[in-house]
C-alpha positions as CSV (number, residue, x, y, z in Angstrom):
1,X,-12.6,-58.2,-51.9
2,X,-16.3,-58.7,-52.5
3,X,-16.9,-55.0,-52.4
4,X,-14.3,-54.5,-55.2
5,X,-15.8,-57.3,-57.3
6,X,-19.3,-56.0,-57.0
7,X,-18.2,-52.7,-58.5
8,X,-17.2,-54.6,-61.6
9,X,-20.2,-54.6,-63.9
10,X,-19.0,-57.8,-65.6
11,X,-18.6,-59.7,-62.4
12,X,-20.4,-63.0,-62.3
13,X,-21.1,-62.9,-66.0
14,X,-19.8,-65.4,-68.6
15,X,-17.4,-62.8,-70.0
16,X,-15.8,-61.9,-66.6
17,X,-12.2,-62.8,-66.1
18,X,-10.3,-62.0,-62.9
19,X,-7.4,-59.5,-63.1
20,X,-4.0,-60.1,-61.6
21,X,-5.0,-57.8,-58.7
22,X,-8.2,-59.9,-58.2
23,X,-6.1,-63.1,-57.9
24,X,-3.7,-61.5,-55.5
25,X,-6.5,-60.4,-53.2
26,X,-7.7,-64.0,-52.8
27,X,-6.7,-65.4,-49.4
28,X,-6.4,-69.2,-49.2
29,X,-4.9,-70.8,-46.1
30,X,-1.9,-73.0,-47.2
31,X,-2.3,-76.6,-46.4
32,X,0.0,-79.4,-47.4
33,X,2.7,-78.4,-49.8
34,X,2.8,-76.5,-53.1
35,X,5.7,-77.4,-55.4
36,X,6.5,-74.9,-58.2
37,X,9.4,-74.6,-60.7
38,X,10.1,-71.3,-62.4
39,X,12.9,-69.3,-64.0
40,X,14.5,-66.0,-63.2
41,X,16.6,-65.0,-66.2
42,X,18.5,-68.1,-67.2
43,X,18.4,-69.7,-63.8
44,X,15.8,-72.3,-62.8
45,X,14.4,-72.4,-59.3
46,X,12.3,-74.9,-57.4
47,X,10.1,-73.5,-54.6
48,X,8.1,-75.5,-52.1
49,X,5.5,-73.5,-50.2
50,X,4.4,-75.1,-46.9
51,X,1.6,-74.3,-44.5
52,X,2.7,-72.5,-41.3
53,X,0.0,-73.7,-38.9
54,X,1.2,-76.1,-36.2
55,X,-0.7,-79.1,-37.6
56,X,1.2,-78.5,-41.0
57,X,4.7,-78.4,-39.6
58,X,5.2,-82.1,-39.2
59,X,5.0,-82.3,-43.0
60,X,8.1,-80.2,-43.4
61,X,10.6,-82.7,-42.0
62,X,11.3,-84.7,-45.1
63,X,11.9,-81.5,-47.1
64,X,14.8,-80.3,-45.0
65,X,17.5,-82.2,-46.9
66,X,19.4,-80.3,-49.7
67,X,17.6,-77.0,-49.1
68,X,19.6,-74.2,-50.7
69,X,17.5,-71.4,-49.3
70,X,14.8,-70.6,-46.8
71,X,12.3,-67.7,-47.2
72,X,10.6,-67.2,-43.8
73,X,7.4,-65.1,-44.3
74,X,5.7,-63.5,-41.3
75,X,3.0,-60.9,-41.2
76,X,3.7,-57.5,-39.5
77,X,0.0,-56.8,-39.2
78,X,-0.7,-59.7,-36.8
79,X,1.1,-58.4,-33.8
80,X,-2.2,-58.1,-31.8
81,X,-3.7,-61.4,-33.0
82,X,-3.6,-64.9,-31.6
83,X,-3.1,-68.2,-33.4
84,X,-6.0,-69.8,-35.3
85,X,-5.4,-73.1,-33.5
86,X,-4.5,-71.6,-30.1
87,X,-6.3,-68.5,-28.9
88,X,-3.8,-68.1,-26.0
89,X,-0.7,-67.6,-28.1
90,X,0.2,-64.4,-29.8
91,X,1.0,-64.8,-33.5
92,X,4.1,-62.6,-33.5
93,X,5.5,-64.4,-30.5
94,X,5.0,-67.7,-32.1
95,X,6.6,-66.5,-35.3
96,X,9.7,-65.3,-33.5
97,X,10.1,-68.6,-31.8
98,X,9.6,-70.6,-35.0
99,X,12.1,-68.3,-36.8
100,X,14.7,-68.9,-34.1
101,X,14.2,-72.7,-34.2
102,X,14.9,-72.9,-38.0
103,X,17.4,-70.1,-38.3
104,X,19.7,-71.9,-35.8
105,X,19.0,-75.4,-37.3
106,X,22.1,-77.3,-38.3
107,X,20.1,-78.6,-41.3
108,X,20.0,-75.1,-42.7
109,X,23.6,-74.2,-41.9
110,X,24.6,-73.8,-45.5
111,X,21.3,-72.4,-46.7
112,X,20.6,-68.8,-47.6
113,X,18.1,-67.5,-45.1
114,X,15.7,-64.7,-45.9
115,X,13.2,-63.0,-43.6
116,X,10.1,-61.5,-45.3
117,X,8.4,-59.0,-43.0
118,X,5.2,-59.1,-45.0
119,X,1.9,-57.1,-45.2
120,X,3.6,-53.7,-44.5
121,X,0.5,-52.0,-46.0
122,X,-1.9,-53.6,-43.6
123,X,0.6,-53.0,-40.7
124,X,0.7,-49.2,-41.5
125,X,-3.1,-49.1,-41.8
126,X,-3.5,-50.8,-38.4
127,X,-0.6,-49.1,-36.5
128,X,-0.4,-45.7,-38.1
129,X,-4.0,-45.0,-39.2
130,X,-6.1,-46.9,-36.7
131,X,-3.4,-46.4,-34.0
132,X,-3.7,-49.9,-32.6
133,X,-0.6,-50.2,-30.4
134,X,2.0,-53.0,-30.5
135,X,2.6,-52.6,-26.8
136,X,-1.0,-52.9,-25.7
137,X,-1.0,-52.6,-21.8
138,X,-4.0,-54.9,-21.6
139,X,-2.1,-57.9,-23.1
140,X,1.4,-56.8,-22.1
141,X,2.8,-58.9,-25.0
142,X,5.6,-56.5,-26.1
143,X,6.2,-53.9,-23.3
144,X,9.4,-52.6,-25.0
145,X,7.7,-52.0,-28.4
146,X,7.8,-48.4,-29.7
147,X,4.7,-46.1,-29.6
148,X,3.1,-44.4,-32.6
149,X,4.0,-41.0,-31.3
150,X,7.7,-41.9,-31.6
151,X,7.5,-42.4,-35.4
152,X,9.2,-39.9,-37.6
153,X,7.8,-40.8,-41.1
154,X,4.9,-42.4,-42.9
155,X,6.6,-45.7,-43.3
156,X,6.7,-46.2,-39.5
157,X,10.5,-46.8,-39.6
158,X,10.9,-47.0,-35.9
159,X,8.4,-49.8,-35.6
160,X,9.9,-51.6,-38.6
161,X,13.4,-51.5,-37.1
162,X,11.9,-52.9,-33.8
163,X,10.3,-55.8,-35.7
164,X,13.6,-56.6,-37.4
165,X,15.6,-56.5,-34.2
166,X,13.0,-58.7,-32.4
167,X,13.7,-61.5,-34.9
168,X,17.4,-61.1,-35.4
169,X,18.5,-60.3,-31.8
170,X,16.7,-63.5,-30.7
171,X,18.9,-65.9,-32.6
172,X,22.5,-67.0,-32.3
173,X,24.2,-65.4,-35.3
174,X,27.2,-67.6,-34.8
175,X,25.0,-70.6,-35.8
176,X,23.1,-68.7,-38.5
177,X,25.4,-66.2,-40.1
178,X,23.7,-63.6,-42.4
179,X,20.0,-63.2,-42.6
180,X,18.6,-61.1,-45.4
181,X,15.6,-59.0,-44.4
182,X,13.0,-57.6,-46.8
183,X,9.9,-55.6,-46.0
184,X,7.2,-56.8,-48.4
185,X,3.7,-56.3,-49.7
186,X,2.7,-59.1,-52.0
187,X,0.1,-56.9,-53.7
188,X,2.8,-54.5,-54.9
189,X,4.0,-56.6,-57.9
190,X,6.6,-54.1,-59.0
191,X,8.4,-54.1,-55.6
192,X,8.0,-57.8,-55.3
193,X,9.8,-58.3,-58.6
194,X,12.8,-56.3,-57.2
195,X,12.7,-58.3,-54.0
196,X,12.6,-61.7,-55.8
197,X,15.5,-60.7,-58.1
198,X,17.5,-59.7,-55.0
199,X,16.7,-63.0,-53.3
200,X,17.7,-65.0,-56.4
201,X,21.1,-63.3,-56.2
202,X,21.4,-64.2,-52.5
203,X,20.7,-67.8,-53.4
204,X,23.2,-68.0,-56.2
205,X,25.9,-66.3,-54.1
206,X,25.3,-68.8,-51.3
207,X,25.4,-71.8,-53.7
208,X,28.7,-70.5,-55.1
209,X,30.1,-70.2,-51.6
210,X,29.0,-73.7,-50.6
211,X,30.6,-75.1,-53.8
212,X,33.8,-73.2,-53.2
213,X,33.5,-71.0,-56.3
214,X,33.7,-67.9,-54.1
215,X,35.3,-67.5,-50.7
216,X,32.9,-67.7,-47.7
217,X,33.8,-64.3,-46.5
218,X,32.8,-62.7,-49.8
219,X,30.4,-59.8,-49.6
220,X,26.9,-60.7,-50.5
């Protein structure tokens, strides 16, 4: 980030203004809750962003009532990292467990549930270009994970499918029902617009099903 800014001749001058890309590259750890209201087309949405660290989770409890949708965001690129607050726990393993807990929660029984497998760009850089394995024999975290030599395309589709299965096969679909999966890169604003519009449609469909406006077995 700083290297990019230093290449801007106006940086740190009174006339400098950050671009949208500059803002997107800023990383701030979420603490507490951020409550935002916005519109997509003629539909108004309220989104509450909560911190994912263990110390932040107790703040979620009073938000669980009347939730119409849940967007669970996890980073694909952190498969070889441990938690900030617990150096003995793998981040991906923690995320899978947390996803299962909330996907099967009775409180979200009638909520649209979406899984964002985020930071695909960083994942591809780490896994494909730097060849950092998911199934590192030194840690033995994910012995069944695919290897880079098994990939058939630049998007690492074999590994992407493995990540998706890791999350979905771990939950009781009888309790959850449909989970909508999206591979995301928050820095790619054009693709994110498409994803957000699709998610908005999922939410509206789920709300109509809950209210009885469409049958619950309707295709979504």
